N, C-alpha and C positions, 0 to 999 in steps of 0.2 A: 297770861293773857287773859282779860278776864271777859265771860260771852255778852254779845252786848243782851239786853235787855228789850225785847220785839215781841208785837201783838202777833198773835197767830197768822192774821192777817199780812201783815209787814214782811213777820218771817217765809212764806211763802213767795211771797214777792221777791225778797230780796235773792232767795236760794233760788227764781229765775233768774233776775239779774247777774248774778253771777256764774249760772250755767252757760248764759249766755255772752256774754265774756270771755269766758273760759273754753266755749269752738270759737271764737272768731280767727282766721286764719292765721293771721299773726298772731296771737299767743298760742295756740296750736304748732306753729313753727319754732319759737322757743321753745315751748316743752319737748319737744322732740328733740332741736341742737342739745339741751343743755343733759337729756337721757344721752344723746350719744356722747358728748362730753363726757360725763359722770363714768360710762361703762368703758370709756379708753382711759380716765385718769383720774380716779375717784376724787374730791372734797375731801378735806379731812374733818373731822366733827366742830362742828361750832360754824362752818364756811358753807358756802355759796356758789352760784355758778355766776357770775356778771357777766352779761353778754355784750355792757358798753368795752368793759375794758376784755374781756375773753379771756380773764381767766377766774380761779376760786380767789372770796373775798371774805372777810369775816360777813355776817349773817347785820351783822348794825348797821356798816360801813354799806352795804347792798341794798338791802331797805329804807337807807336814810339818806342815798345818792351822796353818799358823800360829805355830809352834816348841811345841803342846800334844799334837802327834800324832796318830793318825786315831781311836782307841778310843773317843775322846769323842765325836765324828763318826759313829760306824757306824750305820748305822739307818736314819738321818733323812733326811727326805724335803726336794729340794727341786724349787723351777718348773723345769720345765722346760717352760712350753706356747711 
């Protein structure tokens, strides 16, 4: 994947936005849950843990929301216990 071509100002602003999003409570819970699941049962190479399906799925399927894109999925909460 190619890097975005951003001006230095835009790059700093994007880094700040990305960090703020990564530190939201929901995102931190998903990250911690994903790490716990990965330690218990590591995903094979080329797979990611999907919070919605609660299992390892291909990266393409997980990032693309099964061909539906990610806008439908936006804002939903998943079990991260």
